[in-house]
C-alpha positions as a printed NumPy array, in Angstrom:
array([[-19.23 , -31.241,  -4.875],
       [-22.867, -31.703,  -5.788],
       [-23.673, -31.912,  -9.498],
       [-27.2  , -32.715, -10.76 ],
       [-28.109, -34.195,  -7.395],
       [-25.119, -36.56 ,  -7.204],
       [-22.375, -35.898,  -4.684],
       [-18.925, -36.249,  -6.233],
       [-15.681, -36.854,  -4.354],
       [-12.056, -36.723,  -5.438],
       [-11.773, -40.543,  -5.572],
       [-15.218, -41.048,  -7.141],
       [-16.213, -43.662,  -4.582],
       [-19.637, -41.967,  -4.074],
       [-19.64 , -42.575,  -0.318],
       [-20.881, -39.017,   0.281],
       [-23.71 , -39.498,  -2.227],
       [-24.836, -42.716,  -0.575],
       [-24.561, -41.211,   2.889],
       [-26.675, -38.239,   1.847],
       [-29.258, -40.517,   0.177],
       [-29.472, -42.723,   3.275],
       [-29.936, -39.698,   5.551],
       [-32.704, -38.336,   3.308],
       [-34.47 , -41.715,   3.223],
       [-34.229, -42.231,   6.985],
       [-36.005, -38.898,   7.461],
       [-38.674, -39.925,   4.961],
       [-39.151, -43.366,   6.536],
       [-39.453, -41.832,  10.022],
       [-42.213, -39.536,   8.733],
       [-43.972, -42.549,   7.201],
       [-43.548, -44.522,  10.433],
       [-45.708, -41.96 ,  12.242],
       [-48.623, -42.859,   9.96 ],
       [-47.92 , -46.6  ,   9.713],
       [-49.131, -47.758,  13.094],
       [-50.302, -51.275,  13.84 ],
       [-53.974, -50.602,  14.623],
       [-54.725, -47.58 ,  12.423],
       [-52.539, -46.61 ,   9.546],
       [-51.844, -46.693,   5.879],
       [-52.436, -50.158,   4.511],
       [-49.972, -52.597,   3.   ],
       [-50.833, -51.604,  -0.584],
       [-50.523, -47.889,   0.123],
       [-47.126, -48.255,   1.783],
       [-45.897, -50.478,  -1.029],
       [-47.056, -47.896,  -3.588],
       [-45.203, -45.173,  -1.658],
       [-42.117, -47.403,  -1.616],
       [-42.217, -48.002,  -5.368],
       [-43.153, -44.431,  -6.247],
       [-41.016, -42.416,  -3.83 ],
       [-38.301, -44.516,  -2.207],
       [-37.087, -46.544,  -5.212],
       [-36.51 , -43.463,  -7.433],
       [-34.455, -41.836,  -4.664],
       [-32.484, -45.06 ,  -4.137],
       [-31.732, -45.523,  -7.828],
       [-31.156, -41.907,  -8.871],
       [-27.961, -41.801, -10.929],
       [-27.384, -45.552, -10.532],
       [-25.55 , -46.011, -13.881],
       [-22.888, -43.596, -12.607],
       [-22.271, -45.041,  -9.134],
       [-23.171, -48.706,  -9.711],
       [-19.577, -49.847,  -9.207],
       [-19.463, -48.323,  -5.731],
       [-22.608, -50.202,  -4.644],
       [-20.816, -53.465,  -5.358],
       [-18.301, -52.696,  -2.59 ],
       [-18.657, -54.157,   0.899],
       [-19.935, -51.198,   2.961],
       [-22.252, -49.448,   0.541],
       [-24.842, -52.194,  -0.056],
       [-25.257, -52.56 ,   3.708],
       [-26.428, -48.933,   3.947],
       [-29.096, -49.432,   1.302],
       [-30.181, -52.789,   2.733],
       [-30.719, -51.119,   6.101],
       [-33.017, -48.535,   4.526],
       [-35.021, -51.129,   2.642],
       [-35.343, -53.343,   5.723],
       [-36.726, -50.439,   7.779],
       [-39.368, -49.709,   5.176],
       [-40.206, -53.399,   4.664],
       [-40.848, -53.701,   8.394],
       [-43.249, -50.744,   8.166],
       [-44.984, -52.261,   5.132],
       [-45.669, -55.637,   6.756],
       [-45.91 , -54.266,  10.316],
       [-43.415, -56.835,  11.57 ],
       [-41.105, -56.924,  14.586],
       [-37.809, -55.049,  14.421],
       [-35.909, -58.345,  14.643],
       [-36.969, -59.371,  11.127],
       [-33.919, -59.911,   8.903],
       [-33.353, -58.092,   5.604],
       [-33.859, -61.144,   3.389],
       [-37.009, -62.223,   5.232],
       [-38.404, -58.691,   5.125],
       [-38.045, -58.588,   1.329],
       [-39.869, -61.899,   0.96 ],
       [-42.674, -61.031,   3.368],
       [-43.171, -57.522,   1.915],
       [-43.072, -58.876,  -1.633],
       [-40.402, -56.463,  -2.88 ],
       [-37.194, -57.073,  -4.767],
       [-33.901, -56.635,  -2.887],
       [-32.112, -53.314,  -3.356],
       [-29.191, -54.811,  -5.277],
       [-31.543, -56.343,  -7.859],
       [-33.494, -53.083,  -8.23 ],
       [-30.292, -51.103,  -8.847],
       [-28.883, -53.664, -11.302],
       [-32.197, -53.7  , -13.209],
       [-32.185, -49.896, -13.412],
       [-28.633, -49.888, -14.77 ],
       [-29.336, -52.648, -17.309],
       [-32.466, -50.863, -18.52 ],
       [-30.507, -47.622, -18.901],
       [-27.68 , -49.314, -20.809],
       [-30.087, -51.125, -23.112],
       [-32.237, -48.101, -23.94 ],
       [-29.834, -45.156, -23.889],
       [-26.45 , -46.633, -24.776],
       [-27.347, -49.574, -27.038],
       [-30.474, -47.875, -28.445],
       [-32.588, -51.005, -27.989],
       [-36.334, -50.809, -27.646],
       [-37.58 , -51.725, -24.215],
       [-41.   , -53.306, -24.007],
       [-42.442, -52.013, -20.764],
       [-46.078, -51.72 , -19.722],
       [-47.764, -48.515, -20.828],
       [-48.387, -45.906, -18.205],
       [-52.048, -45.295, -17.481],
       [-51.841, -41.819, -19.017],
       [-51.096, -43.429, -22.417],
       [-54.026, -45.883, -22.302],
       [-56.772, -45.355, -24.832],
       [-59.945, -43.798, -23.576],
       [-62.833, -46.305, -23.772],
       [-64.653, -43.996, -26.18 ],
       [-61.712, -44.289, -28.599],
       [-61.81 , -48.093, -28.771],
       [-62.396, -49.521, -32.254],
       [-65.996, -50.363, -33.033],
       [-66.782, -53.88 , -34.237],
       [-69.524, -53.747, -36.871],
       [-72.665, -55.778, -36.313],
       [-73.556, -58.613, -38.7  ],
       [-76.173, -57.724, -41.243],
       [-78.847, -60.29 , -42.132],
       [-78.7  , -59.661, -45.883],
       [-74.972, -60.412, -46.192],
       [-73.976, -64.051, -46.762],
       [-70.813, -65.107, -44.991],
       [-68.853, -68.286, -45.79 ],
       [-67.804, -68.799, -42.182],
       [-69.907, -67.998, -39.141],
       [-69.052, -68.318, -35.478],
       [-71.265, -68.209, -32.468],
       [-70.072, -67.926, -28.899],
       [-71.837, -68.068, -25.594],
       [-70.75 , -67.606, -22.059],
       [-72.64 , -68.474, -18.941],
       [-72.091, -68.058, -15.248],
       [-73.278, -70.295, -12.432],
       [-72.214, -69.162,  -8.967],
       [-68.503, -68.36 ,  -9.132],
       [-67.876, -70.51 , -12.221],
       [-67.853, -69.151, -15.773],
       [-68.179, -71.392, -18.808],
       [-67.826, -70.678, -22.502],
       [-68.773, -72.458, -25.682],
       [-68.29 , -71.714, -29.345],
       [-69.231, -73.279, -32.675],
       [-68.06 , -72.589, -36.232],
       [-70.122, -73.116, -39.364],
       [-68.588, -73.055, -42.857],
       [-71.19 , -72.821, -45.589],
       [-73.916, -73.951, -43.183],
       [-71.95 , -77.049, -42.049],
       [-70.787, -77.468, -38.458],
       [-66.963, -77.812, -38.61 ],
       [-65.928, -77.204, -34.982]])
């Protein structure tokens, strides 16, 4: 039975769900493989972005429900096979590259770690009601026009502490200096 995109079985071992997910991902990876050729193709960054934006959500969909079944012997092998195929496409390596080496060379986390992280994040935020400090999505960033304005120093106002900074660039090197005056005395 399929319920909310997760295939359920009488024993709740989720083998059918994982089999369906693997079949869907193999189709997707084969379509990507047509555009990921050695000489002309999508680049490393583009394929990695597709992996993180399309493949990982499919791999981890419903993970808090079926996480126990992924810890069994056969099921992680299915997911490792999928990730290895995509890692080989990302780095454009030979088909003989092992799973562990493909993760290192492609610069991606292994499937088991991704799934465990997804489950731990879900448990912390939804079950335990903890706040999770994650980077803001770009859509929530402030527009540059909305940035706070720093007022300029006026000449008529007398300040007890004054600071002056300078930065200079020579070639590829950047240097910076700063001084602090307190009541017209150099303190730092």
